[in-house]
SEBAKE-25314 format. One record per residue (C-alpha): x, y, z; residue in one letter. Coordinates in Angstrom, 2 decimals. Each point is the difference from the previous one (the first is absolute). Last residue first. Example, Ala and Ser with C-alpha at 12.3 -4.5 7.8 and 13.67 -1.06 7.14 Angstrom:
! SEBAKE-25314
<paza X="13.67" Y="-1.06" Z="7.14" residuo="S"/>
<paza X="-1.37" Y="-3.44" Z="0.66" residuo="A"/>
! end
This chain:
! SEBAKE-25314
<paza X="10.65" Y="-10.59" Z="25.52" residuo="Q"/>
<paza X="1.95" Y="-2.81" Z="-1.67" residuo="S"/>
<paza X="-3.03" Y="-2.24" Z="-0.32" residuo="N"/>
<paza X="-1.88" Y="2.58" Z="-2.08" residuo="A"/>
<paza X="2.97" Y="0.51" Z="-2.34" residuo="A"/>
<paza X="0.44" Y="-3.71" Z="-0.51" residuo="Q"/>
<paza X="-3.73" Y="-0.36" Z="-0.67" residuo="S"/>
<paza X="0.06" Y="2.86" Z="-2.54" residuo="A"/>
<paza X="3.01" Y="-1.56" Z="-1.74" residuo="K"/>
<paza X="-1.44" Y="-3.51" Z="-0.23" residuo="R"/>
<paza X="-3.57" Y="0.92" Z="-0.87" residuo="E"/>
<paza X="1.17" Y="2.56" Z="-2.56" residuo="I"/>
<paza X="2.27" Y="-2.56" Z="-1.69" residuo="L"/>
<paza X="-2.71" Y="-2.66" Z="0.07" residuo="S"/>
<paza X="-2.42" Y="2.41" Z="-1.67" residuo="T"/>
<paza X="2.60" Y="0.95" Z="-2.60" residuo="V"/>
<paza X="0.68" Y="-3.65" Z="-0.86" residuo="F"/>
<paza X="-3.69" Y="-0.86" Z="-0.21" residuo="D"/>
<paza X="-0.81" Y="3.05" Z="-2.14" residuo="S"/>
<paza X="2.75" Y="-0.61" Z="-2.56" residuo="Q"/>
<paza X="-0.83" Y="1.90" Z="-3.19" residuo="D"/>
<paza X="-2.89" Y="2.03" Z="1.42" residuo="E"/>
<paza X="1.85" Y="1.19" Z="3.10" residuo="V"/>
<paza X="3.25" Y="0.34" Z="-1.99" residuo="V"/>
<paza X="-1.30" Y="2.43" Z="-2.57" residuo="Y"/>
<paza X="3.51" Y="0.88" Z="-1.19" residuo="H"/>
<paza X="1.41" Y="-3.22" Z="-1.48" residuo="I"/>
<paza X="-0.59" Y="-3.19" Z="1.98" residuo="A"/>
<paza X="1.09" Y="-3.61" Z="-0.44" residuo="G"/>
<paza X="2.01" Y="-0.09" Z="3.20" residuo="P"/>
<paza X="-0.26" Y="2.93" Z="2.44" residuo="I"/>
<paza X="3.53" Y="1.18" Z="0.74" residuo="L"/>
<paza X="0.72" Y="1.15" Z="3.55" residuo="E"/>
<paza X="2.09" Y="2.70" Z="1.63" residuo="T"/>
<paza X="0.68" Y="0.83" Z="3.64" residuo="E"/>
<paza X="0.74" Y="3.27" Z="1.78" residuo="V"/>
<paza X="0.30" Y="0.36" Z="3.78" residuo="D"/>
<paza X="2.18" Y="2.93" Z="1.07" residuo="K"/>
<paza X="-1.34" Y="2.72" Z="-2.27" residuo="C"/>
<paza X="2.46" Y="2.84" Z="0.59" residuo="G"/>
<paza X="0.60" Y="1.44" Z="-3.45" residuo="K"/>
<paza X="2.84" Y="-2.41" Z="-0.73" residuo="A"/>
<paza X="-2.41" Y="-2.84" Z="0.67" residuo="R"/>
<paza X="-2.44" Y="1.53" Z="-2.50" residuo="L"/>
<paza X="2.85" Y="0.34" Z="-2.50" residuo="D"/>
<paza X="0.97" Y="-3.66" Z="0.35" residuo="A"/>
<paza X="-3.61" Y="-1.17" Z="-0.37" residuo="A"/>
<paza X="-0.49" Y="2.02" Z="-3.16" residuo="Q"/>
<paza X="3.35" Y="-1.23" Z="-1.37" residuo="K"/>
<paza X="-0.93" Y="-3.66" Z="0.58" residuo="P"/>
<paza X="-3.59" Y="0.36" Z="-1.31" residuo="L"/>
<paza X="0.81" Y="1.71" Z="-3.31" residuo="L"/>
<paza X="0.14" Y="-3.22" Z="-2.05" residuo="P"/>
<paza X="-3.67" Y="-0.66" Z="0.96" residuo="A"/>
<paza X="-1.38" Y="3.29" Z="-1.36" residuo="F"/>
<paza X="-0.41" Y="-1.28" Z="-3.57" residuo="P"/>
<paza X="-2.34" Y="-2.61" Z="1.49" residuo="S"/>
<paza X="0.44" Y="-3.67" Z="-0.84" residuo="R"/>
<paza X="0.95" Y="-1.02" Z="3.57" residuo="D"/>
<paza X="-2.91" Y="2.09" Z="1.24" residuo="G"/>
<paza X="1.24" Y="2.40" Z="2.63" residuo="D"/>
<paza X="-0.01" Y="-0.06" Z="3.81" residuo="A"/>
<paza X="1.68" Y="2.69" Z="2.13" residuo="L"/>
<paza X="-0.48" Y="-0.84" Z="3.68" residuo="L"/>
<paza X="0.55" Y="2.73" Z="2.57" residuo="L"/>
<paza X="0.21" Y="-0.42" Z="3.78" residuo="P"/>
<paza X="-0.63" Y="3.29" Z="1.88" residuo="V"/>
<paza X="3.16" Y="0.81" Z="2.00" residuo="E"/>
<paza X="0.80" Y="3.31" Z="-1.68" residuo="M"/>
<paza X="3.24" Y="1.93" Z="0.50" residuo="R"/>
<paza X="-0.02" Y="3.39" Z="-1.65" residuo="T"/>
<paza X="0.91" Y="0.25" Z="-3.68" residuo="D"/>
<paza X="-2.97" Y="1.70" Z="-1.64" residuo="R"/>
<paza X="1.29" Y="2.47" Z="-2.61" residuo="T"/>
<paza X="-0.35" Y="-2.19" Z="-3.09" residuo="A"/>
<paza X="-3.49" Y="-1.14" Z="0.99" residuo="N"/>
<paza X="-1.42" Y="3.54" Z="0.25" residuo="F"/>
<paza X="1.58" Y="1.24" Z="-3.22" residuo="R"/>
<paza X="-1.15" Y="-3.11" Z="-1.86" residuo="A"/>
<paza X="-3.58" Y="0.37" Z="1.23" residuo="N"/>
<paza X="-0.04" Y="3.60" Z="-1.25" residuo="A"/>
<paza X="1.31" Y="-1.18" Z="-3.39" residuo="P"/>
<paza X="-2.71" Y="-2.73" Z="-0.06" residuo="F"/>
<paza X="-2.82" Y="2.51" Z="0.62" residuo="A"/>
<paza X="-0.91" Y="0.23" Z="-3.70" residuo="R"/>
<paza X="-0.76" Y="-3.71" Z="0.12" residuo="Y"/>
<paza X="-2.47" Y="0.44" Z="2.85" residuo="M"/>
<paza X="-1.43" Y="3.00" Z="-1.85" residuo="Q"/>
<paza X="-0.80" Y="-2.32" Z="-2.92" residuo="F"/>
<paza X="-1.98" Y="-2.17" Z="2.42" residuo="V"/>
<paza X="-1.98" Y="2.95" Z="1.34" residuo="A"/>
<paza X="-0.75" Y="1.49" Z="-3.41" residuo="H"/>
<paza X="-1.61" Y="-3.26" Z="-1.06" residuo="L"/>
<paza X="-2.12" Y="0.02" Z="3.15" residuo="Q"/>
<paza X="-1.06" Y="3.62" Z="-0.53" residuo="A"/>
<paza X="-0.93" Y="-0.69" Z="-3.63" residuo="P"/>
<paza X="-2.24" Y="-2.86" Z="1.16" residuo="T"/>
<paza X="0.36" Y="-3.72" Z="-0.75" residuo="A"/>
<paza X="3.16" Y="-0.86" Z="1.94" residuo="Y"/>
<paza X="-1.51" Y="-2.68" Z="2.29" residuo="A"/>
<paza X="-2.29" Y="-1.00" Z="-2.88" residuo="S"/>
<paza X="3.06" Y="-1.05" Z="-2.02" residuo="A"/>
<paza X="0.96" Y="-2.32" Z="2.86" residuo="F"/>
<paza X="-3.35" Y="-1.76" Z="-0.06" residuo="H"/>
<paza X="-0.07" Y="-0.31" Z="-3.80" residuo="A"/>
<paza X="3.49" Y="-1.50" Z="0.05" residuo="I"/>
<paza X="-1.00" Y="-2.56" Z="2.61" residuo="D"/>
<paza X="-3.15" Y="-0.89" Z="-1.97" residuo="D"/>
<paza X="2.07" Y="-0.51" Z="-3.16" residuo="P"/>
<paza X="2.16" Y="-2.45" Z="1.99" residuo="S"/>
<paza X="3.50" Y="0.81" Z="1.20" residuo="F"/>
<paza X="3.13" Y="-2.14" Z="0.29" residuo="K"/>
<paza X="2.88" Y="2.39" Z="-0.54" residuo="G"/>
<paza X="2.10" Y="1.75" Z="-2.68" residuo="F"/>
<paza X="-3.04" Y="0.71" Z="-2.20" residuo="G"/>
<paza X="-1.31" Y="1.99" Z="2.95" residuo="F"/>
<paza X="2.29" Y="2.82" Z="-1.04" residuo="F"/>
<paza X="-1.43" Y="0.27" Z="-3.53" residuo="Y"/>
<paza X="-3.50" Y="-0.59" Z="1.33" residuo="S"/>
<paza X="0.32" Y="3.19" Z="2.05" residuo="F"/>
<paza X="0.09" Y="2.18" Z="-3.11" residuo="Y"/>
<paza X="-2.84" Y="-1.73" Z="-1.85" residuo="D"/>
<paza X="-2.21" Y="-0.23" Z="3.11" residuo="V"/>
<paza X="0.71" Y="3.61" Z="0.94" residuo="Q"/>
<paza X="-0.85" Y="1.36" Z="-3.44" residuo="R"/>
<paza X="-2.71" Y="2.51" Z="0.97" residuo="G"/>
<paza X="2.63" Y="2.37" Z="1.35" residuo="A"/>
<paza X="3.45" Y="-1.35" Z="-0.97" residuo="V"/>
<paza X="1.07" Y="2.70" Z="-2.48" residuo="L"/>
<paza X="-1.30" Y="3.05" Z="1.83" residuo="K"/>
<paza X="1.22" Y="-1.07" Z="3.45" residuo="E"/>
<paza X="3.35" Y="-0.99" Z="-1.48" residuo="P"/>
<paza X="0.49" Y="3.56" Z="-1.42" residuo="L"/>
<paza X="-0.63" Y="2.01" Z="3.18" residuo="E"/>
<paza X="3.65" Y="0.36" Z="1.12" residuo="P"/>
<paza X="2.36" Y="-2.72" Z="-1.31" residuo="V"/>
<paza X="0.78" Y="-2.37" Z="2.90" residuo="Q"/>
<paza X="-2.11" Y="-2.82" Z="-1.44" residuo="M"/>
<paza X="2.06" Y="-0.11" Z="-3.18" residuo="F"/>
<paza X="3.30" Y="-0.02" Z="1.89" residuo="R"/>
<paza X="-1.14" Y="-2.93" Z="2.12" residuo="V"/>
<paza X="-1.60" Y="-1.88" Z="-2.90" residuo="H"/>
<paza X="3.29" Y="-0.95" Z="-1.63" residuo="W"/>
<paza X="1.19" Y="-1.83" Z="3.13" residuo="M"/>
<paza X="-0.11" Y="-3.54" Z="-1.40" residuo="A"/>
<paza X="2.32" Y="1.11" Z="-2.80" residuo="P"/>
<paza X="2.78" Y="0.52" Z="2.58" residuo="H"/>
<paza X="1.56" Y="3.47" Z="0.08" residuo="G"/>
<paza X="-1.44" Y="0.83" Z="3.41" residuo="Q"/>
<paza X="1.45" Y="-3.18" Z="1.51" residuo="I"/>
<paza X="3.41" Y="1.53" Z="0.74" residuo="E"/>
<paza X="-1.45" Y="3.07" Z="1.67" residuo="E"/>
<paza X="-1.87" Y="-2.12" Z="2.56" residuo="W"/>
<paza X="2.72" Y="-2.58" Z="0.53" residuo="G"/>
<paza X="1.44" Y="1.61" Z="3.10" residuo="D"/>
<paza X="-2.74" Y="1.68" Z="2.06" residuo="I"/>
<paza X="-1.43" Y="3.44" Z="-0.82" residuo="G"/>
<paza X="-3.22" Y="-1.42" Z="-1.40" residuo="P"/>
<paza X="-0.61" Y="-3.54" Z="1.30" residuo="L"/>
<paza X="0.06" Y="-2.86" Z="-2.48" residuo="P"/>
<paza X="-3.26" Y="-1.96" Z="-0.08" residuo="V"/>
<paza X="-0.89" Y="-3.66" Z="0.15" residuo="D"/>
<paza X="-1.64" Y="-0.47" Z="3.39" residuo="L"/>
<paza X="1.19" Y="1.96" Z="3.03" residuo="I"/>
<paza X="-0.70" Y="-1.80" Z="3.30" residuo="M"/>
<paza X="0.12" Y="2.10" Z="3.16" residuo="V"/>
<paza X="0.36" Y="-0.98" Z="3.66" residuo="G"/>
<paza X="-1.12" Y="0.66" Z="3.57" residuo="R"/>
<paza X="-1.36" Y="3.42" Z="-0.88" residuo="S"/>
<paza X="-1.31" Y="2.90" Z="2.13" residuo="A"/>
<paza X="3.30" Y="0.90" Z="1.67" residuo="E"/>
<paza X="1.65" Y="0.34" Z="-3.40" residuo="P"/>
<paza X="-2.40" Y="2.81" Z="-0.90" residuo="H"/>
<paza X="1.51" Y="2.20" Z="-2.72" residuo="L"/>
<paza X="2.60" Y="-2.45" Z="-1.31" residuo="R"/>
<paza X="-2.24" Y="-3.05" Z="0.26" residuo="A"/>
<paza X="-2.93" Y="1.78" Z="-1.64" residuo="F"/>
<paza X="2.28" Y="1.32" Z="-2.77" residuo="A"/>
<paza X="1.00" Y="-3.61" Z="-0.72" residuo="Y"/>
<paza X="-3.64" Y="-1.09" Z="-0.17" residuo="A"/>
<paza X="-0.88" Y="2.91" Z="-2.29" residuo="V"/>
<paza X="2.74" Y="-0.97" Z="-2.46" residuo="M"/>
<paza X="-1.25" Y="-3.59" Z="0.18" residuo="G"/>
<paza X="-3.54" Y="1.19" Z="-0.74" residuo="G"/>
<paza X="1.38" Y="1.58" Z="-3.16" residuo="I"/>
<paza X="0.92" Y="-3.57" Z="-1.08" residuo="D"/>
<paza X="-1.27" Y="-2.37" Z="2.71" residuo="H"/>
<paza X="-0.22" Y="0.87" Z="3.68" residuo="G"/>
<paza X="-0.23" Y="-2.21" Z="3.07" residuo="V"/>
<paza X="-0.10" Y="1.58" Z="3.46" residuo="V"/>
<paza X="0.18" Y="-1.92" Z="3.28" residuo="Y"/>
<paza X="-1.71" Y="2.04" Z="2.66" residuo="V"/>
<paza X="0.91" Y="1.24" Z="3.47" residuo="R"/>
<paza X="-3.26" Y="0.35" Z="1.90" residuo="E"/>
<paza X="-3.25" Y="0.68" Z="-1.78" residuo="L"/>
<paza X="-2.12" Y="2.68" Z="1.65" residuo="K"/>
<paza X="-2.22" Y="0.44" Z="-3.09" residuo="L"/>
<paza X="0.75" Y="3.73" Z="0.04" residuo="Q"/>
<paza X="3.71" Y="-0.65" Z="0.44" residuo="A"/>
<paza X="0.17" Y="-2.44" Z="-2.93" residuo="Q"/>
<paza X="-1.94" Y="2.41" Z="-2.19" residuo="L"/>
<paza X="2.37" Y="2.79" Z="1.07" residuo="Q"/>
<paza X="2.95" Y="-2.13" Z="-1.04" residuo="Y"/>
<paza X="-1.55" Y="-0.94" Z="-3.33" residuo="V"/>
<paza X="-0.76" Y="3.61" Z="-0.93" residuo="D"/>
<paza X="3.49" Y="0.97" Z="1.20" residuo="E"/>
<paza X="1.45" Y="-2.54" Z="-2.43" residuo="A"/>
<paza X="-1.98" Y="1.73" Z="-2.76" residuo="M"/>
<paza X="1.55" Y="3.33" Z="0.95" residuo="S"/>
<paza X="3.51" Y="-1.48" Z="0.13" residuo="N"/>
<paza X="-0.36" Y="-1.89" Z="-3.29" residuo="A"/>
<paza X="-0.82" Y="3.17" Z="-1.93" residuo="D"/>
<paza X="-3.61" Y="0.31" Z="-1.15" residuo="Y"/>
<paza X="-1.02" Y="2.82" Z="2.35" residuo="G"/>
<paza X="-1.82" Y="2.24" Z="-2.47" residuo="D"/>
<paza X="-3.42" Y="1.05" Z="-1.28" residuo="P"/>
<paza X="-1.67" Y="-2.95" Z="1.78" residuo="M"/>
<paza X="-1.81" Y="-3.04" Z="-1.41" residuo="A"/>
<paza X="-1.92" Y="-1.71" Z="2.78" residuo="A"/>
<paza X="0.48" Y="-3.72" Z="0.63" residuo="S"/>
<paza X="-2.51" Y="-2.49" Z="-1.40" residuo="G"/>
<paza X="2.03" Y="-0.87" Z="-3.07" residuo="G"/>
<paza X="3.17" Y="2.07" Z="-0.17" residuo="V"/>
<paza X="0.53" Y="3.67" Z="0.88" residuo="G"/>
<paza X="1.66" Y="-0.75" Z="3.31" residuo="R"/>
<paza X="1.37" Y="-3.54" Z="0.08" residuo="L"/>
<paza X="-2.66" Y="-2.68" Z="0.39" residuo="D"/>
<paza X="0.71" Y="-2.15" Z="3.03" residuo="V"/>
<paza X="0.13" Y="-3.72" Z="0.70" residuo="A"/>
<paza X="-0.32" Y="-0.63" Z="3.73" residuo="L"/>
<paza X="0.55" Y="-3.45" Z="1.52" residuo="V"/>
<paza X="-0.26" Y="-0.87" Z="3.69" residuo="T"/>
<paza X="2.17" Y="-3.09" Z="0.00" residuo="F"/>
<paza X="-0.22" Y="-3.75" Z="0.62" residuo="Q"/>
<paza X="-2.80" Y="-1.33" Z="-2.21" residuo="K"/>
<paza X="-0.21" Y="3.39" Z="-1.71" residuo="A"/>
<paza X="3.14" Y="-0.79" Z="-2.00" residuo="L"/>
<paza X="-1.84" Y="-2.82" Z="-1.79" residuo="R"/>
<paza X="-3.01" Y="2.17" Z="-0.79" residuo="P"/>
<paza X="2.24" Y="2.88" Z="-1.18" residuo="M"/>
<paza X="2.06" Y="-1.95" Z="-2.54" residuo="I"/>
<paza X="-2.29" Y="0.01" Z="-3.03" residuo="E"/>
<paza X="-1.33" Y="3.52" Z="0.65" residuo="H"/>
<paza X="3.44" Y="1.62" Z="0.14" residuo="Y"/>
<paza X="-0.11" Y="2.08" Z="-3.17" residuo="E"/>
<paza X="-3.58" Y="0.87" Z="0.94" residuo="F"/>
<paza X="1.35" Y="2.85" Z="2.16" residuo="W"/>
<paza X="0.61" Y="2.03" Z="-3.18" residuo="D"/>
<paza X="1.93" Y="-0.62" Z="-3.21" residuo="Q"/>
<paza X="1.82" Y="1.81" Z="-2.78" residuo="P"/>
<paza X="2.41" Y="0.54" Z="1.68" residuo="F"/>
<paza X="0.84" Y="-1.37" Z="3.46" residuo="G"/>
<paza X="-1.95" Y="-1.25" Z="2.99" residuo="H"/>
<paza X="0.62" Y="0.40" Z="3.73" residuo="I"/>
<paza X="-0.70" Y="-2.89" Z="2.41" residuo="L"/>
<paza X="-0.11" Y="0.67" Z="3.75" residuo="I"/>
<paza X="0.58" Y="-2.96" Z="2.34" residuo="V"/>
<paza X="-1.25" Y="0.25" Z="3.59" residuo="A"/>
<paza X="0.69" Y="-2.60" Z="2.67" residuo="P"/>
<paza X="-3.09" Y="-2.13" Z="0.64" residuo="G"/>
<paza X="-3.47" Y="-0.02" Z="-1.48" residuo="T"/>
<paza X="-1.45" Y="-0.25" Z="-3.49" residuo="G"/>
<paza X="-1.50" Y="2.52" Z="-2.40" residuo="G"/>
<paza X="0.31" Y="3.52" Z="-1.34" residuo="R"/>
<paza X="-0.47" Y="1.74" Z="-3.34" residuo="V"/>
<paza X="1.21" Y="3.58" Z="-0.22" residuo="Y"/>
<paza X="-1.11" Y="3.38" Z="-1.28" residuo="H"/>
<paza X="1.83" Y="3.17" Z="0.99" residuo="I"/>
<paza X="-1.61" Y="3.42" Z="0.27" residuo="R"/>
<paza X="2.22" Y="3.09" Z="0.09" residuo="T"/>
<paza X="1.43" Y="2.61" Z="2.36" residuo="G"/>
<paza X="2.48" Y="-2.38" Z="1.64" residuo="N"/>
<paza X="-2.74" Y="-2.49" Z="0.90" residuo="V"/>
<paza X="-3.73" Y="-0.37" Z="-0.57" residuo="S"/>
<paza X="-0.70" Y="-3.73" Z="-0.01" residuo="A"/>
<paza X="-1.79" Y="-2.27" Z="-2.45" residuo="T"/>
<paza X="-1.29" Y="-3.56" Z="0.30" residuo="E"/>
<paza X="-0.51" Y="-3.18" Z="-2.03" residuo="S"/>
<paza X="-0.58" Y="-3.14" Z="2.03" residuo="R"/>
<paza X="1.45" Y="-3.48" Z="0.25" residuo="F"/>
<paza X="-1.28" Y="-2.58" Z="2.49" residuo="G"/>
<paza X="-1.73" Y="-2.29" Z="-2.45" residuo="L"/>
<paza X="1.52" Y="-0.69" Z="-3.39" residuo="G"/>
<paza X="2.60" Y="1.83" Z="-2.05" residuo="L"/>
<paza X="-2.18" Y="-0.01" Z="-3.11" residuo="T"/>
<paza X="-2.46" Y="2.17" Z="1.91" residuo="R"/>
<paza X="2.50" Y="2.86" Z="-0.04" residuo="V"/>
<paza X="0.03" Y="0.01" Z="-3.80" residuo="A"/>
<paza X="-3.80" Y="-0.15" Z="-0.13" residuo="D"/>
<paza X="-0.21" Y="3.11" Z="2.18" residuo="T"/>
<paza X="2.50" Y="1.77" Z="-2.24" residuo="K"/>
<paza X="-2.01" Y="-0.96" Z="-3.09" residuo="A"/>
<paza X="-3.21" Y="1.25" Z="1.60" residuo="A"/>
<paza X="1.66" Y="3.32" Z="0.82" residuo="A"/>
<paza X="1.26" Y="0.27" Z="-3.58" residuo="S"/>
<paza X="-3.44" Y="-0.82" Z="-1.42" residuo="H"/>
<paza X="-1.59" Y="2.61" Z="2.27" residuo="Q"/>
<paza X="2.65" Y="2.52" Z="-1.01" residuo="E"/>
<paza X="-0.56" Y="-0.78" Z="-3.67" residuo="S"/>
<paza X="-3.78" Y="0.27" Z="0.39" residuo="A"/>
<paza X="0.41" Y="3.36" Z="1.73" residuo="Q"/>
<paza X="2.38" Y="1.15" Z="-2.72" residuo="L"/>
<paza X="-2.42" Y="-1.14" Z="-2.72" residuo="S"/>
<paza X="-2.91" Y="1.81" Z="1.67" residuo="I"/>
<paza X="2.11" Y="3.12" Z="0.41" residuo="A"/>
<paza X="1.19" Y="-0.20" Z="-3.61" residuo="F"/>
<paza X="-3.59" Y="-0.45" Z="-1.25" residuo="V"/>
<paza X="-1.08" Y="3.02" Z="2.03" residuo="S"/>
<paza X="2.96" Y="2.01" Z="-1.22" residuo="L"/>
<paza X="-0.89" Y="-0.88" Z="-3.59" residuo="A"/>
<paza X="-3.62" Y="0.99" Z="0.57" residuo="A"/>
<paza X="1.06" Y="3.27" Z="1.58" residuo="L"/>
<paza X="2.32" Y="0.68" Z="-2.93" residuo="L"/>
<paza X="-2.72" Y="-0.86" Z="-2.53" residuo="M"/>
<paza X="-2.45" Y="2.31" Z="1.76" residuo="S"/>
<paza X="2.55" Y="2.81" Z="0.07" residuo="R"/>
<paza X="0.71" Y="-0.48" Z="-3.69" residuo="A"/>
<paza X="-3.73" Y="0.05" Z="-0.78" residuo="A"/>
<paza X="-0.55" Y="3.13" Z="2.08" residuo="F"/>
<paza X="2.94" Y="1.72" Z="-1.68" residuo="L"/>
<paza X="-1.31" Y="-0.97" Z="-3.43" residuo="A"/>
<paza X="-3.49" Y="1.21" Z="0.91" residuo="L"/>
<paza X="1.36" Y="3.31" Z="1.23" residuo="T"/>
<paza X="2.22" Y="0.32" Z="-3.08" residuo="R"/>
<paza X="-2.97" Y="-0.65" Z="-2.25" residuo="Y"/>
<paza X="-2.14" Y="2.51" Z="1.89" residuo="N"/>
<paza X="2.73" Y="2.63" Z="-0.37" residuo="K"/>
<paza X="0.33" Y="-0.78" Z="-3.73" residuo="M"/>
<paza X="-3.77" Y="0.27" Z="-0.43" residuo="A"/>
<paza X="-0.07" Y="3.29" Z="1.88" residuo="K"/>
<paza X="2.76" Y="1.38" Z="-2.21" residuo="G"/>
<paza X="-1.81" Y="-1.13" Z="-3.12" residuo="G"/>
<paza X="-3.19" Y="1.67" Z="1.19" residuo="E"/>
<paza X="1.90" Y="3.23" Z="0.57" residuo="V"/>
<paza X="1.70" Y="-0.33" Z="-3.37" residuo="S"/>
<paza X="-3.32" Y="-0.62" Z="-1.75" residuo="K"/>
<paza X="-1.63" Y="2.99" Z="1.69" residuo="T"/>
<paza X="2.78" Y="2.23" Z="-1.27" residuo="T"/>
<paza X="2.62" Y="1.76" Z="2.15" residuo="M"/>
! end
């Protein structure tokens, strides 16, 4: 080997060492910037959540509880018989912020974040309605709340029904807002409706996570176009699904619909918990109410009522907050007085 080749080899080795050092330095710098950005994002998110709770007024607080192998976030206020509010997609506890102060005048009000959403921990699994209903039940037990009135919208309505079926002794009534129940008459019929296009998309393994990541505001804005939402509302809800784990969680909820259907279709024991199915009168789900109610009665539910919410489509709390608040006040009070 010549002197020139030896020197050339050393130069190449030195170049590679310098290049590796430079790449490592750039990676560490990038990670540092990412960590700083992530910390700032988390601080901003925490501040935003605090501000959201403050909009409710005095007496409300944001808390978390370790239940059912996970951590559940909830916002609580008021005194009296307990009412638990469960949000739908693509929202979090803040769905109910307009009506919570009024309900808190006569009820203990809890608005929860479903597992994987907002302030609740994102878990590898457990996104079927039964598991999420168990989260709510164990939260109720930990807080020592006696029989509760449960209100659920959209996916939250599926969870509310599972709660009643799994723990009828723990509930004095359930209100299911604008959602057909998997496994109950009307569910298969509505699947072909244009309003349900997103269900099949969100059930595809892995693909929705890749396509929606970083585009939460754009994607969610499509759905919020059917309700009364401000840009600040949309930004808040998008932040509740900001991380890859949170996005994965909500898509897993949709992938669990077949499991929810199997559970609901096979439950036919007598159940005394009063059920109210309430849909927007302009919702595509409204025509299904009679057959849903009839099937639930056939499956052992002895007290099933239906209601149409005037001037509302799907986001009934935002569309008609006064009407929905009055409805909850009336039904939760009736249930409390009947104990």
